[in-house]
RODO-2510 file (C-alpha; in nm, 4 decimals, decimal comma):
residues 107
     n   res          X          Y          Z
     1     m    11,5444    12,4416     3,9973
     2     g    11,4416    12,8066     4,0462
     3     l    11,4960    13,0247     4,3490
     4     l    11,1350    13,0036     4,4680
     5     s    11,1318    12,6266     4,4282
     6     r    11,4420    12,5955     4,6449
     7     l    11,2989    12,8302     4,9086
     8     f    10,9706    12,6447     4,9542
     9     k    11,0893    12,2822     4,9204
    10     r    11,2515    12,2225     5,2571
    11     g    11,2324    11,8432     5,2275
    12     d    11,4219    11,8447     4,8957
    13     r    11,7818    11,7594     4,9847
    14     e    11,9323    11,8394     4,6467
    15     g    12,0832    12,1839     4,6965
    16     s    11,8298    12,3417     4,9327
    17     e    12,0609    12,3157     5,2343
    18     e    12,3145    12,5399     5,0639
    19     l    12,0631    12,8234     5,0154
    20     i    12,1149    13,0853     5,2848
    21     i    11,9163    13,4073     5,2519
    22     e    12,0975    13,6346     5,4978
    23     r    12,4427    13,7597     5,4032
    24     e    12,5642    13,8011     5,7603
    25     p    12,5236    13,5427     6,0377
    26     v    12,2754    13,6338     6,3109
    27     g    12,4550    13,4297     6,5768
    28     r    12,7134    13,1678     6,6691
    29     f    12,6874    12,8237     6,8295
    30     r    12,9700    12,6256     6,9967
    31     v    12,9474    12,2461     6,9669
    32     e    13,0096    12,0350     7,2775
    33     n    12,8865    11,7039     7,1373
    34     c    12,7451    11,5759     6,8093
    35     l    12,5255    11,2642     6,8036
    36     i    12,3902    11,0683     6,5095
    37     l    12,0612    10,9040     6,6082
    38     p    11,8078    10,7068     6,4019
    39     v    11,5831    11,0153     6,3954
    40     g    11,8651    11,2393     6,2701
    41     r    12,1598    11,4415     6,3923
    42     v    12,1577    11,6126     6,7334
    43     v    12,4108    11,8789     6,8251
    44     i    12,4600    11,9754     7,1891
    45     g    12,6271    12,3009     7,2809
    46     e    12,6056    12,6664     7,3790
    47     v    12,4556    12,9603     7,1959
    48     l    12,7343    13,2203     7,1932
    49     d    12,5599    13,5130     7,0200
    50     g    12,2122    13,6020     6,9027
    51     v    11,8842    13,4159     6,9220
    52     l    11,8254    13,0733     6,7671
    53     y    11,4835    12,9576     6,6403
    54     p    11,3667    12,6388     6,4677
    55     g    11,3943    12,6917     6,0944
    56     y    11,7258    12,8760     6,1177
    57     k    12,0294    12,7218     5,9487
    58     l    12,3676    12,6264     6,0918
    59     r    12,6739    12,6436     5,8706
    60     g    13,0063    12,4883     5,9542
    61     e    13,3173    12,4184     5,7523
    62     e    13,1565    12,1025     5,6137
    63     g    12,7907    12,1545     5,5267
    64     v    12,4684    12,3256     5,6229
    65     a    12,1749    12,1978     5,8313
    66     v    11,8311    12,3264     5,9285
    67     v    11,7367    12,3435     6,2989
    68     m    11,4179    12,1372     6,3299
    69     g    11,3797    12,1601     6,7087
    70     i    11,5451    12,2925     7,0239
    71     e    11,5577    12,1315     7,3687
    72     k    11,6812    12,2870     7,6919
    73     e    11,7028    12,0784     8,0101
    74     h    11,5093    11,7931     7,8386
    75     r    11,2200    12,0231     7,7468
    76     k    11,1247    12,1499     7,4039
    77     v    11,1612    12,5287     7,3769
    78     d    11,0650    12,7797     7,1087
    79     f    11,4008    12,9612     7,1007
    80     a    11,7448    12,9829     7,2615
    81     i    11,9437    13,2941     7,3519
    82     a    12,3105    13,3651     7,4150
    83     g    12,4369    13,1620     7,7111
    84     d    12,1832    12,8791     7,6800
    85     l    12,3064    12,5182     7,6749
    86     v    12,0763    12,3394     7,4316
    87     g    12,0321    12,0371     7,2080
    88     l    11,9491    12,1078     6,8447
    89     f    11,7706    11,8537     6,6253
    90     l    11,9045    11,9025     6,2729
    91     d    11,7947    11,8119     5,9221
    92     g    12,0910    11,8045     5,6872
    93     d    12,4470    11,6879     5,6583
    94     i    12,6812    11,8962     5,8682
    95     e    13,0113    11,7660     5,9953
    96     c    13,1071    11,8982     6,3372
    97     t    13,3277    11,8041     6,6301
    98     e    13,3669    11,9245     6,9857
    99     g    13,4789    12,2870     6,9994
   100     d    13,3600    12,3844     6,6506
   101     e    13,1854    12,7190     6,6195
   102     l    12,8944    12,7163     6,3764
   103     e    12,7400    13,0234     6,2190
   104     v    12,3630    13,0755     6,2546
   105     y    12,1644    13,2164     5,9610
   106     k    11,8046    13,3303     5,9452
   107     v    11,6065    13,1953     5,6506
***
C-alpha cells in the first residue's frame, strides 16, 4: 500500500495507525484511567504540553491510536490545552495504564 493510500484511508487498520507524519511530538498526555467500552477505547487524563485536537495521534510504548473526540467536564470540545483534564475517544489499539505518558503527534 502506497504512502498516499495510507494517509487517506483512516478506517483501514492494517498499518495506518503506525504512520506518523511529524518527526517530533507536539505534546504529551498523562493517563489517569483507560476504559474499554463497546464504542471503543476511552482514555482519561491530563494534557501536559501542547494543544490536542481530534485527528491527532497518541503513541505509547505499545501502539498508536487516533483521537476521534475530546470531552471536558462531560461536554464535547474542539481542542484541549496544557492543564486540561479530558477524556479522549480513541480509534486504534494502544495499551496504557495509569501514570503512562503518551506522546501526541499531528497528522
